[in-house]
KOLDREN-185563 format. One record per residue (C-alpha): residue number from 1; x, y, z. Coordinates in Angstrom, 2 decimals, always signed. Layout:
BEGIN
NUM:X:Y:Z
...
This chain:
BEGIN
1:-32.53:-4.69:+15.48
2:-34.84:-2.92:+17.93
3:-37.70:-1.26:+16.23
4:-38.23:+1.22:+19.21
5:-35.16:+2.73:+18.26
6:-34.76:+2.77:+14.52
7:-38.10:+3.97:+15.19
8:-36.60:+6.87:+16.72
9:-33.97:+7.65:+14.70
10:-35.91:+7.49:+12.24
11:-39.14:+10.57:+13.01
12:-35.80:+12.93:+14.19
13:-34.04:+15.07:+11.95
14:-31.46:+16.02:+14.84
15:-29.66:+13.46:+16.94
16:-27.48:+14.11:+19.89
17:-25.91:+11.38:+21.72
18:-24.31:+11.59:+25.29
19:-22.26:+9.14:+27.02
20:-20.51:+8.83:+30.89
21:-17.69:+11.53:+32.19
22:-13.79:+10.53:+31.89
23:-15.03:+8.50:+28.73
24:-13.23:+5.15:+28.77
25:-13.11:+3.03:+25.46
26:-16.23:+1.97:+25.43
27:-18.28:+4.57:+26.07
28:-15.73:+6.65:+23.49
29:-16.21:+3.16:+21.15
30:-20.58:+3.24:+21.76
31:-20.78:+6.74:+21.16
32:-19.27:+7.50:+17.77
33:-20.54:+3.90:+17.01
34:-23.50:+4.75:+16.87
35:-23.09:+8.31:+15.76
36:-21.65:+6.33:+11.97
37:-24.64:+3.59:+11.99
38:-27.01:+6.67:+12.00
39:-25.39:+8.58:+9.02
40:-25.03:+4.86:+6.81
41:-28.92:+4.70:+7.40
42:-29.57:+8.34:+6.19
43:-26.69:+11.01:+6.13
44:-28.99:+13.88:+5.78
45:-29.84:+13.64:+9.59
46:-27.55:+16.35:+11.88
47:-26.20:+14.03:+14.60
48:-23.41:+15.61:+17.50
49:-21.18:+14.04:+19.52
50:-20.78:+15.63:+22.92
51:-18.33:+14.40:+25.62
52:-16.02:+15.22:+28.66
53:-12.60:+15.91:+26.49
54:-12.12:+11.50:+25.79
55:-8.53:+10.14:+25.41
56:-6.10:+10.99:+22.50
57:-5.97:+7.76:+21.70
58:-9.08:+7.19:+20.84
59:-8.69:+9.75:+17.75
60:-8.62:+6.81:+15.59
61:-12.01:+5.91:+15.85
62:-13.72:+7.56:+12.46
63:-15.68:+10.75:+13.96
64:-13.81:+11.52:+17.27
65:-12.48:+15.20:+14.96
66:-16.43:+16.17:+15.47
67:-17.21:+15.21:+18.85
68:-17.88:+18.25:+21.08
69:-16.06:+18.85:+24.64
70:-17.07:+22.29:+25.46
71:-19.65:+24.27:+26.42
72:-21.68:+25.95:+23.72
73:-25.43:+27.45:+23.99
74:-27.83:+24.25:+24.98
75:-29.72:+23.24:+21.35
76:-33.08:+21.17:+21.59
77:-32.77:+17.73:+19.55
78:-35.57:+15.45:+18.89
79:-34.00:+12.90:+19.84
80:-30.98:+12.09:+22.22
81:-29.38:+8.59:+22.51
82:-27.56:+8.20:+25.54
83:-24.64:+5.67:+25.47
84:-22.82:+3.58:+29.10
85:-23.99:+5.30:+31.75
86:-25.77:+3.93:+34.84
87:-27.21:+7.22:+36.51
88:-28.48:+10.78:+34.48
89:-25.12:+12.66:+37.11
90:-22.74:+10.82:+35.05
91:-23.33:+12.71:+32.31
92:-22.20:+15.81:+33.97
93:-21.73:+18.87:+32.06
94:-24.25:+17.91:+28.77
95:-27.04:+17.15:+30.69
96:-29.19:+19.62:+29.54
97:-29.39:+18.24:+25.72
98:-31.45:+15.54:+27.02
99:-34.40:+17.36:+29.80
100:-34.45:+18.92:+26.43
101:-34.46:+16.40:+24.27
102:-38.06:+15.48:+22.30
103:-36.81:+11.83:+23.29
104:-34.36:+9.54:+24.92
105:-33.26:+6.65:+24.48
106:-31.00:+4.83:+26.69
107:-28.16:+2.07:+26.12
108:-26.05:+0.68:+28.63
109:-25.14:-2.70:+30.45
110:-24.48:-1.72:+33.80
111:-25.46:-3.94:+36.58
112:-26.72:-0.74:+38.82
113:-28.37:+1.04:+36.06
114:-32.33:+1.24:+36.20
115:-33.23:+3.15:+33.53
116:-33.52:+6.70:+33.41
117:-34.48:+7.48:+29.55
118:-37.65:+7.44:+27.89
119:-37.18:+4.12:+26.40
120:-33.99:+1.81:+26.71
121:-32.67:-1.33:+26.27
122:-29.94:-2.34:+29.61
123:-28.05:-6.16:+28.92
124:-26.24:-6.27:+32.72
125:-24.80:-9.70:+31.11
126:-23.15:-7.93:+27.71
127:-19.43:-7.31:+27.79
128:-20.25:-3.84:+27.05
129:-22.42:-0.74:+25.81
130:-21.15:-1.40:+22.46
131:-22.41:-5.03:+22.24
132:-25.78:-4.23:+23.23
133:-25.62:-1.73:+20.25
134:-24.97:-4.11:+18.39
135:-27.57:-6.15:+18.77
136:-29.65:-2.89:+18.48
137:-28.77:-2.32:+15.06
138:-29.05:-3.67:+11.44
139:-26.65:-5.82:+10.41
140:-26.93:-4.39:+6.97
141:-26.00:-1.16:+7.48
142:-22.22:-2.10:+9.31
143:-19.40:-0.99:+7.87
144:-15.94:-0.90:+8.59
145:-16.21:+2.64:+10.41
146:-18.86:+1.42:+12.79
147:-16.81:-1.80:+12.86
148:-13.57:-0.27:+14.48
149:-16.20:+1.83:+17.34
150:-17.56:-1.23:+18.13
151:-14.59:-3.69:+18.34
152:-12.75:-1.05:+20.76
153:-15.25:-0.91:+22.98
154:-15.77:-4.32:+23.37
155:-12.12:-4.79:+23.84
156:-11.44:-2.58:+26.45
157:-15.09:-3.78:+28.91
158:-13.91:-6.98:+28.55
159:-9.84:-6.86:+29.10
160:-9.13:-7.96:+26.00
161:-11.16:-10.79:+26.07
162:-10.71:-11.94:+29.54
163:-12.19:-10.78:+32.04
164:-15.77:-12.79:+32.99
165:-18.37:-10.89:+30.91
166:-16.93:-12.19:+27.40
167:-19.25:-14.75:+25.69
168:-18.93:-16.51:+22.38
169:-21.75:-13.72:+21.78
170:-19.17:-11.35:+22.49
171:-16.60:-13.80:+19.91
172:-18.61:-13.58:+17.54
173:-19.37:-9.35:+17.53
174:-15.56:-9.03:+17.36
175:-15.59:-11.64:+15.11
176:-17.55:-9.93:+12.07
177:-16.15:-6.50:+13.02
178:-13.11:-7.76:+11.81
179:-14.40:-9.84:+8.99
180:-13.38:-5.37:+7.47
181:-9.63:-5.95:+7.76
182:-8.92:-3.14:+10.10
183:-5.59:-3.60:+11.49
184:-7.06:-5.29:+15.09
185:-3.95:-5.65:+16.91
186:-2.60:-1.99:+16.57
187:-5.99:-0.84:+18.44
188:-4.52:-3.21:+20.84
189:-1.47:-2.79:+21.27
190:-1.88:+1.18:+20.97
191:-5.36:+2.06:+22.95
192:-5.53:-1.60:+25.71
193:-1.66:-1.68:+26.70
194:+0.60:+1.46:+25.68
195:+1.76:+3.26:+27.93
196:+4.69:+6.04:+28.25
197:+7.73:+6.48:+29.72
198:+6.51:+8.51:+32.35
199:+3.52:+6.29:+33.22
200:+5.59:+3.75:+33.70
201:+7.84:+4.81:+35.65
202:+4.38:+6.24:+37.86
203:+3.16:+2.59:+37.46
204:+6.33:+1.40:+39.41
205:+5.74:+3.82:+41.94
206:+2.31:+2.81:+42.79
207:+3.55:-0.86:+42.62
208:+6.08:+0.01:+45.66
209:+2.66:+1.37:+47.75
210:+0.54:-1.85:+47.05
211:-0.76:-2.99:+50.85
212:-3.17:-6.57:+51.03
213:-5.50:-7.43:+53.25
214:-6.27:-11.08:+54.04
215:-3.48:-12.76:+53.09
216:-3.04:-11.28:+49.72
217:-6.41:-12.34:+48.47
218:-7.64:-7.95:+48.56
219:-5.03:-5.63:+47.10
220:-4.27:-2.00:+46.47
221:-3.13:+1.50:+45.99
222:-3.18:+5.23:+46.40
223:-2.02:+7.61:+44.04
224:-1.40:+11.07:+45.58
225:-1.45:+14.48:+42.93
226:+2.31:+15.77:+44.42
227:+3.21:+12.26:+43.34
228:+1.37:+12.45:+39.85
229:+3.02:+15.71:+39.62
230:+6.70:+14.91:+40.42
231:+5.37:+12.54:+37.01
232:+4.78:+15.87:+34.86
233:+1.05:+13.87:+34.95
234:-2.16:+15.47:+35.78
235:-4.92:+13.88:+34.75
236:-7.30:+10.60:+35.30
237:-6.87:+9.26:+31.93
238:-2.79:+9.37:+33.38
239:-3.89:+6.70:+34.98
240:-5.27:+4.11:+31.89
241:-4.93:+0.69:+33.18
242:-3.19:+0.83:+36.09
243:-6.30:-0.80:+38.31
244:-5.47:-3.45:+35.52
245:-2.19:-4.12:+36.83
246:-2.74:-4.53:+40.11
247:-6.08:-6.70:+39.99
248:-3.31:-9.74:+38.15
249:-0.93:-9.63:+41.82
250:-0.73:-13.55:+42.54
251:-3.53:-14.26:+44.94
252:-5.41:-11.17:+44.97
253:-8.86:-12.46:+44.58
254:-10.21:-8.48:+44.72
255:-7.68:-5.23:+43.45
256:-9.19:-1.44:+44.60
257:-7.44:+2.26:+42.98
258:-7.41:+4.80:+44.20
259:-5.62:+8.25:+42.44
260:-6.21:+12.43:+43.65
261:-8.50:+14.17:+41.71
262:-7.74:+18.25:+41.65
263:-10.39:+18.89:+43.94
264:-8.68:+16.92:+46.83
265:-11.35:+14.16:+46.22
266:-10.33:+10.84:+45.21
267:-11.26:+8.62:+42.33
268:-11.22:+4.89:+42.80
269:-11.85:+2.01:+40.65
270:-12.94:-1.63:+41.81
271:-12.14:-5.07:+40.18
272:-12.83:-8.37:+41.78
273:-12.15:-11.74:+40.38
274:-14.91:-13.87:+41.21
275:-18.71:-12.97:+41.67
276:-19.01:-13.11:+45.90
277:-16.99:-10.19:+46.49
278:-19.71:-7.83:+44.28
279:-17.86:-4.57:+43.75
280:-20.73:-3.05:+42.33
281:-22.40:-3.48:+45.84
282:-19.75:-1.68:+47.38
283:-19.33:+1.03:+44.48
284:-22.68:+1.84:+45.55
285:-21.93:+2.96:+49.01
286:-20.12:+5.45:+47.44
287:-22.97:+6.57:+44.96
288:-20.76:+4.86:+42.67
289:-21.59:+1.38:+40.35
290:-20.85:-0.41:+37.74
291:-20.79:-4.26:+37.49
292:-20.62:-7.01:+39.71
293:-16.35:-7.88:+38.50
294:-15.44:-4.26:+37.47
295:-17.49:-0.69:+39.01
296:-15.47:+2.53:+40.14
297:-16.83:+5.64:+42.75
298:-15.85:+8.95:+44.55
299:-14.89:+8.42:+48.32
300:-14.25:+11.79:+48.62
301:-11.38:+12.97:+50.46
302:-10.86:+11.06:+52.74
303:-9.16:+8.20:+51.34
304:-8.64:+6.51:+54.03
305:-11.82:+6.35:+55.76
306:-13.38:+4.89:+52.73
307:-10.50:+2.08:+52.49
308:-11.46:+1.06:+56.03
309:-15.47:+0.65:+55.04
310:-13.79:-1.05:+51.76
311:-11.51:-3.54:+53.70
312:-14.20:-4.42:+56.12
313:-17.42:-5.28:+53.32
314:-14.37:-7.35:+50.87
315:-14.26:-9.03:+54.45
316:-17.50:-9.79:+55.02
317:-18.59:-10.98:+51.63
318:-14.92:-12.99:+51.79
319:-16.74:-14.46:+55.01
320:-19.07:-16.02:+53.26
321:-16.61:-18.49:+50.98
């Protein structure tokens, strides 16, 4: 249990929890784990979670229906807890809740995070922010609500225990959560693997357009708004899991997936199967960040120019082999 976080929660009457824009499974899971934990600790606390339109596939998580997604008059909170966010700008439209809070605490695991709150715990070696939070909480207060949220975050940031960030500690924490008896298999299928028929058909088109460099060691694909629209899909959330499918191409040690945003810029997801190719360093060149083997960034409208730059950087990293 982290004494600093415990004291901050103890003296706060009002608490807000924030995450990053386009929240993924770990972001939603950690934010709601914190929410449920605080209310378990003291039900008199006023706790609000602010997130940017989380996917409905996470609607089974306890507290999901209480998430505030729209703009409202900015309130002043006693404590602001930021989860799974490597940079304050990634908080997006809810940044003023952090700026106006009396105290703030950051919980994260991103390699690129330098810390931007009054207090923080950043463990870049952890599988997920949910794993970090589990280490901070009073285990006697772990209940099914918090456990489900933590488990959800862990499976999403470990690729269901496949990525190298998975450790024996990660597995032990997941096991402790599973003791509550929720349907963990359903969570994996419905939130990590499940796709609509339109998504699967679009993924097939993405496969057709895949390109390779360095004898197949680097594989990448680009998805335009026009192609997405052909399948009635319009949101980046509709491409969840695409990068993981691209990543598993035979012979590839690194992969990238870019999709066009409504404003014409491109969002990029980068993955690597070796520490030799540090995709966090690559993402940071585009003001992004993340982990050595999994990172993201926005590359602007010149996606081809960005791919050229990224390819050159990967080439230099591969040359060090």
